[in-house]
A tleap script that builds the chain and sets N, CA, C and O, in Angstrom:
source leaprc.protein.ff14SB
mol = sequence {
  NMET THR THR SER GLU PRO ALA ALA ALA GLY
  PRO GLU PRO GLU VAL PRO ALA GLU ASN VAL
  ASP ARG ARG ALA ASP LEU LEU PRO GLU GLU
  ALA ALA VAL GLY SER ASP ASP PRO ARG ALA
  GLN ALA GLU ALA ILE LEU LEU GLU SER GLU
  GLU ARG VAL ALA ASP PRO ARG ALA GLY CHIE
}
set mol.1.N position { -12.616 -35.659 -58.585 }
set mol.1.CA position { -14.040 -35.387 -58.537 }
set mol.1.C position { -14.234 -33.949 -58.068 }
set mol.1.O position { -13.598 -33.509 -57.109 }
set mol.2.N position { -15.113 -33.224 -58.747 }
set mol.2.CA position { -15.436 -31.867 -58.323 }
set mol.2.C position { -16.695 -31.896 -57.482 }
set mol.2.O position { -17.380 -32.916 -57.416 }
set mol.3.N position { -17.003 -30.779 -56.838 }
set mol.3.CA position { -18.178 -30.734 -55.977 }
set mol.3.C position { -19.474 -30.833 -56.756 }
set mol.3.O position { -20.519 -31.128 -56.174 }
set mol.4.N position { -19.432 -30.594 -58.065 }
set mol.4.CA position { -20.658 -30.701 -58.857 }
set mol.4.C position { -20.950 -32.139 -59.292 }
set mol.4.O position { -22.044 -32.434 -59.773 }
set mol.5.N position { -19.978 -33.027 -59.124 }
set mol.5.CA position { -20.188 -34.421 -59.485 }
set mol.5.C position { -20.831 -35.171 -58.331 }
set mol.5.O position { -20.460 -34.969 -57.174 }
set mol.6.N position { -21.796 -36.039 -58.636 }
set mol.6.CA position { -22.402 -36.824 -57.560 }
set mol.6.C position { -21.399 -37.823 -57.001 }
set mol.6.O position { -20.527 -38.314 -57.718 }
set mol.7.N position { -21.532 -38.112 -55.736 }
set mol.7.CA position { -20.682 -39.118 -55.106 }
set mol.7.C position { -21.003 -40.486 -55.690 }
set mol.7.O position { -22.127 -40.742 -56.121 }
set mol.8.N position { -20.013 -41.352 -55.699 }
set mol.8.CA position { -20.240 -42.709 -56.188 }
set mol.8.C position { -21.296 -43.386 -55.325 }
set mol.8.O position { -21.248 -43.337 -54.096 }
set mol.9.N position { -22.225 -44.002 -55.983 }
set mol.9.CA position { -23.309 -44.666 -55.255 }
set mol.9.C position { -22.814 -45.995 -54.714 }
set mol.9.O position { -22.211 -46.791 -55.433 }
set mol.10.N position { -23.075 -46.217 -53.454 }
set mol.10.CA position { -22.738 -47.484 -52.834 }
set mol.10.C position { -23.934 -48.400 -52.924 }
set mol.10.O position { -24.924 -48.078 -53.581 }
set mol.11.N position { -23.847 -49.527 -52.273 }
set mol.11.CA position { -24.997 -50.439 -52.285 }
set mol.11.C position { -26.193 -49.802 -51.577 }
set mol.11.O position { -26.035 -49.060 -50.608 }
set mol.12.N position { -27.367 -50.101 -52.069 }
set mol.12.CA position { -28.604 -49.600 -51.474 }
set mol.12.C position { -28.738 -50.163 -50.064 }
set mol.12.O position { -28.640 -51.374 -49.867 }
set mol.13.N position { -28.962 -49.289 -49.077 }
set mol.13.CA position { -29.144 -49.815 -47.716 }
set mol.13.C position { -30.383 -50.702 -47.649 }
set mol.13.O position { -31.353 -50.497 -48.379 }
set mol.14.N position { -30.332 -51.675 -46.774 }
set mol.14.CA position { -31.481 -52.551 -46.582 }
set mol.14.C position { -32.034 -52.347 -45.185 }
set mol.14.O position { -31.295 -52.118 -44.228 }
set mol.15.N position { -33.337 -52.433 -45.092 }
set mol.15.CA position { -34.019 -52.288 -43.809 }
set mol.15.C position { -34.637 -53.636 -43.472 }
set mol.15.O position { -35.365 -54.201 -44.288 }
set mol.16.N position { -34.360 -54.160 -42.281 }
set mol.16.CA position { -34.952 -55.441 -41.897 }
set mol.16.C position { -36.484 -55.384 -41.927 }
set mol.16.O position { -37.089 -54.386 -41.536 }
set mol.17.N position { -37.086 -56.459 -42.393 }
set mol.17.CA position { -38.548 -56.523 -42.523 }
set mol.17.C position { -39.247 -56.259 -41.196 }
set mol.17.O position { -40.305 -55.632 -41.169 }
set mol.18.N position { -38.664 -56.734 -40.091 }
set mol.18.CA position { -39.320 -56.502 -38.802 }
set mol.18.C position { -39.334 -55.018 -38.434 }
set mol.18.O position { -40.258 -54.556 -37.765 }
set mol.19.N position { -38.306 -54.261 -38.869 }
set mol.19.CA position { -38.311 -52.816 -38.634 }
set mol.19.C position { -39.415 -52.148 -39.452 }
set mol.19.O position { -40.108 -51.255 -38.966 }
set mol.20.N position { -39.567 -52.591 -40.692 }
set mol.20.CA position { -40.619 -52.041 -41.550 }
set mol.20.C position { -41.986 -52.358 -40.955 }
set mol.20.O position { -42.863 -51.496 -40.903 }
set mol.21.N position { -42.161 -53.596 -40.508 }
set mol.21.CA position { -43.444 -53.990 -39.925 }
set mol.21.C position { -43.788 -53.137 -38.707 }
set mol.21.O position { -44.927 -52.698 -38.547 }
set mol.22.N position { -42.788 -52.907 -37.849 }
set mol.22.CA position { -43.040 -52.070 -36.658 }
set mol.22.C position { -43.370 -50.642 -37.058 }
set mol.22.O position { -44.290 -50.041 -36.503 }
set mol.23.N position { -42.633 -50.090 -38.013 }
set mol.23.CA position { -42.848 -48.695 -38.421 }
set mol.23.C position { -44.150 -48.540 -39.204 }
set mol.23.O position { -44.694 -47.438 -39.276 }
set mol.24.N position { -44.654 -49.613 -39.784 }
set mol.24.CA position { -45.895 -49.557 -40.550 }
set mol.24.C position { -47.108 -49.320 -39.657 }
set mol.24.O position { -48.170 -48.931 -40.143 }
set mol.25.N position { -46.954 -49.555 -38.350 }
set mol.25.CA position { -48.009 -49.184 -37.417 }
set mol.25.C position { -48.000 -47.668 -37.351 }
set mol.25.O position { -47.087 -47.071 -36.781 }
set mol.26.N position { -49.012 -47.046 -37.931 }
set mol.26.CA position { -49.020 -45.600 -38.070 }
set mol.26.C position { -49.029 -44.880 -36.732 }
set mol.26.O position { -49.679 -45.308 -35.778 }
set mol.27.N position { -48.298 -43.782 -36.684 }
set mol.27.CA position { -48.346 -42.892 -35.533 }
set mol.27.C position { -49.709 -42.203 -35.528 }
set mol.27.O position { -50.355 -42.124 -36.573 }
set mol.28.N position { -50.157 -41.709 -34.391 }
set mol.28.CA position { -51.479 -41.055 -34.350 }
set mol.28.C position { -51.634 -39.946 -35.399 }
set mol.28.O position { -52.696 -39.815 -36.008 }
set mol.29.N position { -50.594 -39.164 -35.607 }
set mol.29.CA position { -50.657 -38.090 -36.600 }
set mol.29.C position { -50.813 -38.646 -38.018 }
set mol.29.O position { -51.525 -38.076 -38.845 }
set mol.30.N position { -50.140 -39.764 -38.284 }
set mol.30.CA position { -50.225 -40.390 -39.596 }
set mol.30.C position { -51.587 -41.041 -39.793 }
set mol.30.O position { -52.170 -40.964 -40.875 }
set mol.31.N position { -52.093 -41.683 -38.740 }
set mol.31.CA position { -53.403 -42.331 -38.824 }
set mol.31.C position { -54.501 -41.311 -39.084 }
set mol.31.O position { -55.477 -41.605 -39.775 }
set mol.32.N position { -54.344 -40.113 -38.532 }
set mol.32.CA position { -55.354 -39.067 -38.710 }
set mol.32.C position { -55.519 -38.681 -40.173 }
set mol.32.O position { -56.630 -38.379 -40.608 }
set mol.33.N position { -54.429 -38.685 -40.940 }
set mol.33.CA position { -54.516 -38.333 -42.360 }
set mol.33.C position { -54.590 -39.562 -43.251 }
set mol.33.O position { -54.934 -39.459 -44.429 }
set mol.34.N position { -54.265 -40.733 -42.690 }
set mol.34.CA position { -54.368 -41.981 -43.430 }
set mol.34.C position { -53.157 -42.259 -44.299 }
set mol.34.O position { -52.292 -41.403 -44.484 }
set mol.35.N position { -53.113 -43.456 -44.820 }
set mol.35.CA position { -52.042 -43.885 -45.715 }
set mol.35.C position { -52.591 -44.978 -46.620 }
set mol.35.O position { -53.231 -45.920 -46.152 }
set mol.36.N position { -52.338 -44.846 -47.921 }
set mol.36.CA position { -52.781 -45.871 -48.859 }
set mol.36.C position { -51.989 -47.163 -48.698 }
set mol.36.O position { -52.506 -48.253 -48.944 }
set mol.37.N position { -50.732 -47.034 -48.285 }
set mol.37.CA position { -49.863 -48.201 -48.144 }
set mol.37.C position { -48.881 -47.964 -46.996 }
set mol.37.O position { -47.744 -47.556 -47.234 }
set mol.38.N position { -49.307 -48.216 -45.748 }
set mol.38.CA position { -48.437 -47.948 -44.604 }
set mol.38.C position { -47.098 -48.683 -44.656 }
set mol.38.O position { -46.088 -48.152 -44.195 }
set mol.39.N position { -47.075 -49.884 -45.205 }
set mol.39.CA position { -45.825 -50.643 -45.252 }
set mol.39.C position { -44.839 -50.006 -46.229 }
set mol.39.O position { -43.651 -49.909 -45.924 }
set mol.40.N position { -45.311 -49.573 -47.395 }
set mol.40.CA position { -44.433 -48.905 -48.363 }
set mol.40.C position { -43.955 -47.563 -47.805 }
set mol.40.O position { -42.802 -47.179 -48.001 }
set mol.41.N position { -44.833 -46.866 -47.120 }
set mol.41.CA position { -44.471 -45.599 -46.488 }
set mol.41.C position { -43.385 -45.841 -45.439 }
set mol.41.O position { -42.406 -45.098 -45.378 }
set mol.42.N position { -43.551 -46.862 -44.624 }
set mol.42.CA position { -42.568 -47.184 -43.589 }
set mol.42.C position { -41.225 -47.530 -44.209 }
set mol.42.O position { -40.184 -47.073 -43.738 }
set mol.43.N position { -41.245 -48.328 -45.254 }
set mol.43.CA position { -39.996 -48.720 -45.903 }
set mol.43.C position { -39.273 -47.505 -46.474 }
set mol.43.O position { -38.053 -47.400 -46.350 }
set mol.44.N position { -40.009 -46.589 -47.098 }
set mol.44.CA position { -39.401 -45.387 -47.664 }
set mol.44.C position { -38.782 -44.521 -46.561 }
set mol.44.O position { -37.673 -44.013 -46.725 }
set mol.45.N position { -39.482 -44.355 -45.454 }
set mol.45.CA position { -38.975 -43.556 -44.335 }
set mol.45.C position { -37.694 -44.179 -43.782 }
set mol.45.O position { -36.708 -43.477 -43.557 }
set mol.46.N position { -37.708 -45.484 -43.565 }
set mol.46.CA position { -36.548 -46.154 -42.986 }
set mol.46.C position { -35.364 -46.190 -43.946 }
set mol.46.O position { -34.219 -46.054 -43.514 }
set mol.47.N position { -35.619 -46.371 -45.239 }
set mol.47.CA position { -34.525 -46.356 -46.218 }
set mol.47.C position { -33.870 -44.984 -46.265 }
set mol.47.O position { -32.645 -44.877 -46.307 }
set mol.48.N position { -34.680 -43.940 -46.259 }
set mol.48.CA position { -34.133 -42.588 -46.271 }
set mol.48.C position { -33.268 -42.352 -45.032 }
set mol.48.O position { -32.205 -41.737 -45.115 }
set mol.49.N position { -33.727 -42.838 -43.906 }
set mol.49.CA position { -32.961 -42.701 -42.668 }
set mol.49.C position { -31.633 -43.448 -42.775 }
set mol.49.O position { -30.593 -42.916 -42.389 }
set mol.50.N position { -31.660 -44.669 -43.291 }
set mol.50.CA position { -30.431 -45.451 -43.453 }
set mol.50.C position { -29.463 -44.750 -44.403 }
set mol.50.O position { -28.254 -44.761 -44.168 }
set mol.51.N position { -29.976 -44.144 -45.467 }
set mol.51.CA position { -29.119 -43.437 -46.420 }
set mol.51.C position { -28.448 -42.242 -45.749 }
set mol.51.O position { -27.274 -41.969 -46.000 }
set mol.52.N position { -29.188 -41.524 -44.892 }
set mol.52.CA position { -28.602 -40.378 -44.183 }
set mol.52.C position { -27.530 -40.837 -43.208 }
set mol.52.O position { -26.530 -40.144 -43.019 }
set mol.53.N position { -27.723 -41.994 -42.587 }
set mol.53.CA position { -26.706 -42.524 -41.664 }
set mol.53.C position { -25.467 -42.925 -42.443 }
set mol.53.O position { -24.350 -42.662 -41.999 }
set mol.54.N position { -25.641 -43.557 -43.596 }
set mol.54.CA position { -24.513 -44.012 -44.409 }
set mol.54.C position { -23.733 -42.841 -44.985 }
set mol.54.O position { -22.510 -42.915 -45.101 }
set mol.55.N position { -24.427 -41.745 -45.352 }
set mol.55.CA position { -23.763 -40.587 -45.943 }
set mol.55.C position { -24.482 -39.321 -45.487 }
set mol.55.O position { -25.378 -38.838 -46.179 }
set mol.56.N position { -24.101 -38.778 -44.330 }
set mol.56.CA position { -24.800 -37.612 -43.781 }
set mol.56.C position { -24.800 -36.401 -44.713 }
set mol.56.O position { -25.683 -35.551 -44.602 }
set mol.57.N position { -23.846 -36.299 -45.618 }
set mol.57.CA position { -23.780 -35.157 -46.531 }
set mol.57.C position { -24.687 -35.321 -47.739 }
set mol.57.O position { -24.904 -34.353 -48.468 }
set mol.58.N position { -25.220 -36.505 -47.975 }
set mol.58.CA position { -26.002 -36.780 -49.179 }
set mol.58.C position { -27.265 -35.942 -49.277 }
set mol.58.O position { -27.681 -35.599 -50.383 }
set mol.59.N position { -27.881 -35.605 -48.165 }
set mol.59.CA position { -29.129 -34.858 -48.197 }
set mol.59.C position { -28.942 -33.365 -48.300 }
set mol.59.O position { -29.931 -32.632 -48.296 }
set mol.60.N position { -27.726 -32.884 -48.391 }
set mol.60.CA position { -27.480 -31.441 -48.407 }
set mol.60.C position { -27.298 -30.929 -49.788 }
set mol.60.O position { -27.082 -29.732 -49.979 }
savepdb mol mol.pdb
quit
């Protein structure tokens, strides 16, 4: 594999529903600008975080 080839994709990380529910409670800064779907926003944030933990080089 060369550096221009993407790394093999592993299984999609999963975020426990209770973590999503807790994160869906908007922070004051988030509440100030609003969110059309706080739960989907929370899930996206947590999934991205899990992906960075699984492969710290993936975001570079």
